C-alpha positions in Angstrom: 122.7 159.3 102.1 123.8 162.2 103.7 124.0 161.2 106.9 126.2 158.6 106.0 128.5 161.5 104.1 128.7 163.3 107.1 129.4 160.4 109.8 131.9 159.6 107.2 133.4 162.6 107.1 133.5 162.7 111.0 135.6 159.2 111.1 138.1 160.6 108.6 138.7 163.9 111.2 138.8 161.9 114.0 141.6 159.0 111.8 143.8 162.2 111.7 143.9 162.8 115.4 146.2 162.1 117.7 145.9 159.4 120.3 146.5 159.5 123.0 146.2 155.7 123.9 147.9 154.6 120.4 151.1 156.2 121.3 150.5 155.4 124.6 152.9 151.8 126.6 150.9 148.8 127.5 152.8 150.1 130.8 151.9 153.4 131.0 148.1 152.2 130.1 147.5 149.8 132.2 149.8 152.0 135.2 146.8 154.7 135.4 145.2 154.6 138.2 141.1 154.2 138.5 138.9 156.7 138.3 136.8 155.3 140.9 136.8 152.5 143.6 136.9 149.2 141.2 135.4 146.0 143.1 135.9 143.6 140.7 138.0 139.7 141.9 137.3 137.1 141.9 134.3 136.8 143.7 133.3 138.5 140.7 133.5 135.7 138.4 130.8 133.2 138.9 131.8 129.6 136.9 128.9 128.3 136.5 129.1 123.6 137.0 126.7 120.6 135.8 123.1 121.9 134.1 123.2 125.5 136.2 124.7 127.4 132.2 120.6 126.2 131.0 119.1 126.4 134.3 120.2 130.6 134.0 120.2 131.4 130.9 117.6 128.8 128.8 116.3 131.5 125.7 119.7 130.1 125.3 119.4 126.6 124.4 115.1 126.5 123.9 115.5 129.5 122.1 112.7 132.0 124.7 110.2 130.8 127.7 107.1 131.6 126.2 105.4 128.7 124.3 107.7 128.2 122.2 110.4 127.2 123.9 107.7 124.9 126.4 107.0 123.3 123.0 111.0 123.5 122.6 111.7 120.9 125.1 109.6 118.2 123.3 110.9 118.3 119.8 114.5 117.8 121.6 113.2 114.6 123.4 111.4 113.2 120.2 114.4 113.4 118.6 116.5 110.9 120.1 113.4 109.0 119.0 113.5 110.2 116.5 117.3 109.5 115.4 116.5 105.7 116.6 114.3 105.6 113.5 116.6 106.9 111.2 119.1 104.6 112.3 117.0 102.1 111.5 116.2 100.8 115.2 112.9 102.3 116.0 109.4 101.4 114.2 107.2 102.8 116.4 107.3 106.4 118.9 104.6 107.5 121.6 104.0 111.7 122.7 101.1 111.6 125.7 100.2 114.7 126.8 99.4 113.5 130.2 97.9 115.6 133.8 99.7 117.6 135.4 101.4 119.2 132.3 104.4 116.3 132.2 104.5 114.9 129.0 106.5 111.6 128.0 107.9 110.0 124.9 108.8 106.3 124.5 110.0 104.6 121.5 110.7 101.1 121.1 114.7 101.5 119.8 118.0 100.7 120.9 118.1 102.0 125.0 120.6 104.5 125.7 123.2 102.1 127.5 123.7 102.3 131.5 127.2 100.6 132.0 129.5 102.6 133.4 131.0 105.2 130.9 134.9 105.2 130.7 134.9 109.2 131.0 132.5 109.8 133.6 132.8 106.7 135.9 128.7 107.6 136.0 125.8 105.9 134.5 125.6 106.0 130.3 121.8 107.2 131.0 122.9 109.2 133.9 126.2 110.8 131.2 123.2 111.9 128.9 120.5 112.1 131.1 122.5 115.5 133.4 126.0 116.6 131.0 125.7 118.7 128.0 127.0 117.4 125.2 127.1 113.8 126.2 125.8 111.3 123.2 126.3 109.9 120.3 126.4 111.7 117.7 130.1 112.9 117.6 131.6 111.0 116.1 131.8 106.8 115.9 129.3 104.4 113.9 126.4 105.3 116.6 124.9 107.8 114.5 125.4 108.7 110.5 122.3 110.3 110.2 120.3 112.5 113.1 117.9 116.2 113.5 118.9 116.6 117.2 121.1 119.4 119.4 124.1 116.6 119.4 124.1 116.4 122.7 122.2 119.2 124.5 118.5 118.3 124.8 118.0 116.1 126.6 119.8 117.3 129.2 118.4 120.6 128.7 114.9 119.3 129.0 116.0 117.9 132.4 117.6 121.0 133.6 114.3 123.2 132.5 111.8 120.6 134.4 110.6 120.4 137.7 110.8 116.4 137.8 111.7 113.9 134.9 112.4 110.2 134.5 114.1 108.1 132.8 113.3 104.2 131.3 115.1 101.5 129.6 114.7 98.5 128.4 117.6 96.7 127.4 120.1 93.3 127.7 116.6 91.2 129.2 116.6 93.9 132.0 115.0 97.6 132.4 116.2 100.1 135.0 115.4 104.0 135.5 116.5 107.0 137.6 114.7 110.3 138.1 115.7 113.3 138.7 115.4 117.1 139.8 115.3 120.0 137.8 118.3 117.8 136.8 119.9 117.1 139.6 119.4 112.4 140.3 117.4 111.8 142.6 119.4 109.1 143.2 121.5 106.1 141.2 120.5 104.4 138.2 118.2 101.1 139.3 117.9 97.8 138.1 113.3 97.5 138.7 113.0 94.1 136.3 112.7 92.2 133.5 112.3 93.2 130.3 111.4 91.5 126.8 111.7 94.3 124.1 114.2 97.0 124.0 113.1 101.5 124.5 113.4 104.3 126.1 111.0 106.1 128.1 111.3 110.1 129.3 108.8 111.7 130.8 109.1 115.3 132.4 107.4 118.0 133.8 108.0 121.5 132.6 109.4 123.5 135.9 107.0 126.2 136.3 109.8 128.8 137.6 110.9 128.6 134.1 107.9 128.6 132.0 105.9 131.3 133.1 102.4 129.8 131.3 102.6 126.0 131.0 99.9 125.2 128.1 101.0 122.8 125.1 99.0 122.3 122.4 97.8 119.8 120.8 97.1 120.6 117.5 100.7 122.1 117.1 101.9 119.3 118.1 100.0 117.3 115.9 101.2 118.9 113.5 104.7 118.3 114.1 104.0 115.2 114.4 102.6 114.4 111.1 105.6 116.6 109.9 107.7 114.1 111.2 106.3 110.9 109.8 107.0 112.0 106.4 110.2 112.5 106.7 111.8 109.1 108.6 108.9 106.1 106.3 108.8 103.2 107.2 107.6 104.2 111.0 104.9 104.6 113.4 104.4 108.0 115.8 101.1 107.9 117.8 99.7 111.0 119.6 97.8 110.6 122.5 96.1 113.6 124.5 95.0 112.8 127.5 95.5 115.7 129.5 91.2 115.4 130.8 90.1 111.5 130.8 86.6 112.7 129.1 88.1 113.9 125.9 91.3 112.0 125.7 92.4 111.4 122.1 94.5 109.8 119.7 96.2 110.0 116.9 98.8 107.9 114.8 100.9 108.7 111.6 102.4 106.0 108.8 103.7 106.8 105.6 105.6 104.6 103.3 105.9 107.2 100.5 108.3 109.9 102.5 108.9 113.0 101.4 106.5 112.2 98.0 103.3 111.2 100.3 104.3 114.7 101.9 103.8 116.3 98.7 100.6 114.4 98.1 99.3 115.7 101.2 101.0 119.6 100.4 98.2 119.6 97.1 95.5 117.3 98.7 92.7 118.3 96.9 94.1 120.8 94.2 94.1 120.0 90.5 98.6 119.0 89.6 99.5 119.7 86.4 101.6 116.7 86.0 99.9 113.2 88.2 104.0 111.9 88.8 105.9 113.0 91.8 109.1 113.8 90.7 111.6 111.7 94.0 114.9 110.5 93.9 116.5 108.9 96.8 120.0 108.1 96.5 124.0 107.6 98.7 127.4 108.0 97.6 130.4 108.6 100.3 128.3 107.8 103.2 126.1 111.0 102.6 122.5 110.3 101.8 119.8 112.9 100.3 116.3 112.7 99.2 115.0 115.3 97.1 
């Protein structure tokens, strides 16, 4: 308290002193000669284009470049598939850990559009994968509810991956495009026909960004379990095939939504009452689940 009082007294004293800056005009202040040589010129202003800002400051986008940030890459790609499920278009999602530190996320949703985008004049798939703030969650009817970062998720993962491949099935055809550190290796290619729809994204984190690349299967399973509870009626599969001799697979599917999650959290306990109080409703386009 005393320190605060002394500081406050000094602040009052300083505030009473005349300030040369306060009494000088802007022109006089700007006319003051610099005390040392200045090298602040146009060449000192750096303009980062494309996904360069992500590679320069990755922690701004994923929190850190440690193991939490590494797993955040998985969550960002997964969010796009979860959003398709929440919109009612995807019923199956699979997350696989592969050899060589690669991860693949597949869903049977509508598939990312591939036609030329009216603004970028590039394929919409390339636009979504390589341009920040390009997505279907800013307006319109593509997504009424979503859980991702609204247009920065998968492009950020692309920027921080030494390799990425996107495969899309829609309109009876299958398309793919490959990327290296966020840059397309070539245009979107039509590679064959397809009877279904969906999107598959495979990525390999960049060791220049992440000094330690070690995916935690238990951490991923727990996250997928929570997502399955929050997205009822969707099958979410986790496959760990990093080692062929220790290949593991788990599936999560819950119809009870949050009430199923409560049963899981209270398993082994003696409940005060048997009924779980649960409600879900919609008003004015807002969905609430409690």
